[in-house]
DOLOZA-494741 format. One record per residue (C-alpha): x, y, z; residue number from 1; residue in three letters. Coordinates in Angstrom, 1 decimal. Layout:
voza x->X | y->Y | z->Z | resi->NUM | resn->Ala
...
END
This chain:
voza x->-20.9 | y->163.7 | z->-38.6 | resi->1 | resn->Ala
voza x->-19.1 | y->167.0 | z->-39.1 | resi->2 | resn->Ala
voza x->-21.6 | y->168.8 | z->-36.8 | resi->3 | resn->Val
voza x->-21.1 | y->166.3 | z->-34.0 | resi->4 | resn->Ser
voza x->-17.3 | y->166.5 | z->-34.4 | resi->5 | resn->Thr
voza x->-17.4 | y->170.2 | z->-34.3 | resi->6 | resn->Glu
voza x->-19.6 | y->170.1 | z->-31.2 | resi->7 | resn->Arg
voza x->-17.2 | y->167.7 | z->-29.6 | resi->8 | resn->Gly
voza x->-14.2 | y->170.0 | z->-30.1 | resi->9 | resn->Tyr
voza x->-16.3 | y->172.9 | z->-28.9 | resi->10 | resn->Asp
voza x->-16.9 | y->171.1 | z->-25.6 | resi->11 | resn->Leu
voza x->-13.3 | y->169.9 | z->-25.3 | resi->12 | resn->Leu
voza x->-11.8 | y->173.4 | z->-26.2 | resi->13 | resn->Ala
voza x->-11.5 | y->174.8 | z->-22.7 | resi->14 | resn->Pro
voza x->-9.4 | y->171.9 | z->-21.5 | resi->15 | resn->Lys
voza x->-7.8 | y->170.8 | z->-24.8 | resi->16 | resn->Phe
voza x->-4.4 | y->172.3 | z->-24.1 | resi->17 | resn->Asp
voza x->-4.1 | y->170.1 | z->-21.0 | resi->18 | resn->Arg
voza x->-5.1 | y->166.8 | z->-22.8 | resi->19 | resn->Thr
voza x->-2.9 | y->164.2 | z->-24.5 | resi->20 | resn->Pro
voza x->-4.5 | y->165.1 | z->-27.8 | resi->21 | resn->Phe
voza x->-2.5 | y->168.3 | z->-28.1 | resi->22 | resn->Arg
voza x->0.8 | y->168.0 | z->-29.8 | resi->23 | resn->Thr
voza x->3.6 | y->168.7 | z->-27.2 | resi->24 | resn->Pro
voza x->5.3 | y->172.1 | z->-27.6 | resi->25 | resn->Asp
voza x->8.7 | y->170.3 | z->-28.1 | resi->26 | resn->Ala
voza x->7.4 | y->168.4 | z->-31.1 | resi->27 | resn->Val
voza x->5.8 | y->171.4 | z->-32.6 | resi->28 | resn->Thr
voza x->8.9 | y->173.5 | z->-32.1 | resi->29 | resn->Ala
voza x->11.2 | y->170.9 | z->-33.6 | resi->30 | resn->Ala
voza x->8.9 | y->170.6 | z->-36.7 | resi->31 | resn->Leu
voza x->8.7 | y->174.4 | z->-37.2 | resi->32 | resn->Val
voza x->12.5 | y->174.7 | z->-36.6 | resi->33 | resn->Asp
voza x->13.1 | y->172.1 | z->-39.4 | resi->34 | resn->Ala
voza x->11.0 | y->174.1 | z->-41.8 | resi->35 | resn->Ile
voza x->13.1 | y->177.2 | z->-41.2 | resi->36 | resn->Gly
voza x->12.3 | y->180.8 | z->-42.1 | resi->37 | resn->Pro
voza x->9.3 | y->181.4 | z->-44.4 | resi->38 | resn->Phe
voza x->7.2 | y->184.4 | z->-45.5 | resi->39 | resn->Asp
voza x->3.7 | y->183.4 | z->-44.4 | resi->40 | resn->Asp
voza x->2.4 | y->180.5 | z->-42.4 | resi->41 | resn->Gly
voza x->-1.0 | y->178.8 | z->-42.4 | resi->42 | resn->Leu
voza x->-2.1 | y->176.3 | z->-39.7 | resi->43 | resn->Asp
voza x->-5.1 | y->174.4 | z->-41.0 | resi->44 | resn->Val
voza x->-7.1 | y->172.9 | z->-38.1 | resi->45 | resn->Cys
voza x->-5.2 | y->175.1 | z->-35.7 | resi->46 | resn->Cys
voza x->-7.3 | y->174.2 | z->-32.7 | resi->47 | resn->Gly
voza x->-6.4 | y->176.6 | z->-29.9 | resi->48 | resn->Thr
voza x->-3.6 | y->178.1 | z->-31.9 | resi->49 | resn->Gly
voza x->-0.7 | y->176.7 | z->-29.8 | resi->50 | resn->Ala
voza x->1.4 | y->176.0 | z->-32.9 | resi->51 | resn->Ala
voza x->1.0 | y->179.5 | z->-34.1 | resi->52 | resn->Leu
voza x->3.3 | y->180.8 | z->-31.4 | resi->53 | resn->Leu
voza x->6.1 | y->178.6 | z->-32.9 | resi->54 | resn->His
voza x->5.2 | y->179.5 | z->-36.5 | resi->55 | resn->Leu
voza x->5.4 | y->183.2 | z->-35.6 | resi->56 | resn->Arg
voza x->9.0 | y->182.9 | z->-34.6 | resi->57 | resn->Arg
voza x->10.0 | y->181.9 | z->-38.1 | resi->58 | resn->His
voza x->7.6 | y->183.9 | z->-40.2 | resi->59 | resn->Ala
voza x->8.9 | y->187.0 | z->-42.0 | resi->60 | resn->Arg
voza x->5.4 | y->188.4 | z->-42.4 | resi->61 | resn->Arg
voza x->2.4 | y->186.7 | z->-40.9 | resi->62 | resn->Arg
voza x->0.8 | y->183.5 | z->-39.7 | resi->63 | resn->Val
voza x->-2.9 | y->182.6 | z->-39.7 | resi->64 | resn->Cys
voza x->-4.8 | y->179.7 | z->-38.2 | resi->65 | resn->Gly
voza x->-8.2 | y->178.3 | z->-39.3 | resi->66 | resn->Ile
voza x->-10.4 | y->175.8 | z->-37.6 | resi->67 | resn->Asp
voza x->-14.0 | y->174.7 | z->-37.9 | resi->68 | resn->Phe
voza x->-14.5 | y->174.7 | z->-34.1 | resi->69 | resn->Ser
voza x->-15.5 | y->178.1 | z->-32.8 | resi->70 | resn->Gln
voza x->-14.8 | y->176.8 | z->-29.3 | resi->71 | resn->Gly
voza x->-11.2 | y->176.1 | z->-30.2 | resi->72 | resn->Met
voza x->-10.8 | y->179.5 | z->-31.9 | resi->73 | resn->Leu
voza x->-12.3 | y->181.2 | z->-28.8 | resi->74 | resn->Asp
voza x->-9.6 | y->179.7 | z->-26.7 | resi->75 | resn->Glu
END
């Protein structure tokens, strides 16, 4: 099942940021703003990394994203 899920995300990756499955920037920004400043950030299942841009604004040092879909990471 994980292989088929990974493959599905790989196929969806090029258009993922234009789908309703992606969390809207306004929602992500509000959540990150509520967390406030932090040293390091980790986005698990980061997809295309869209949230990393918001996390970066508040990180004192670094942010990192991990995902099991190579297609999403390539985007």
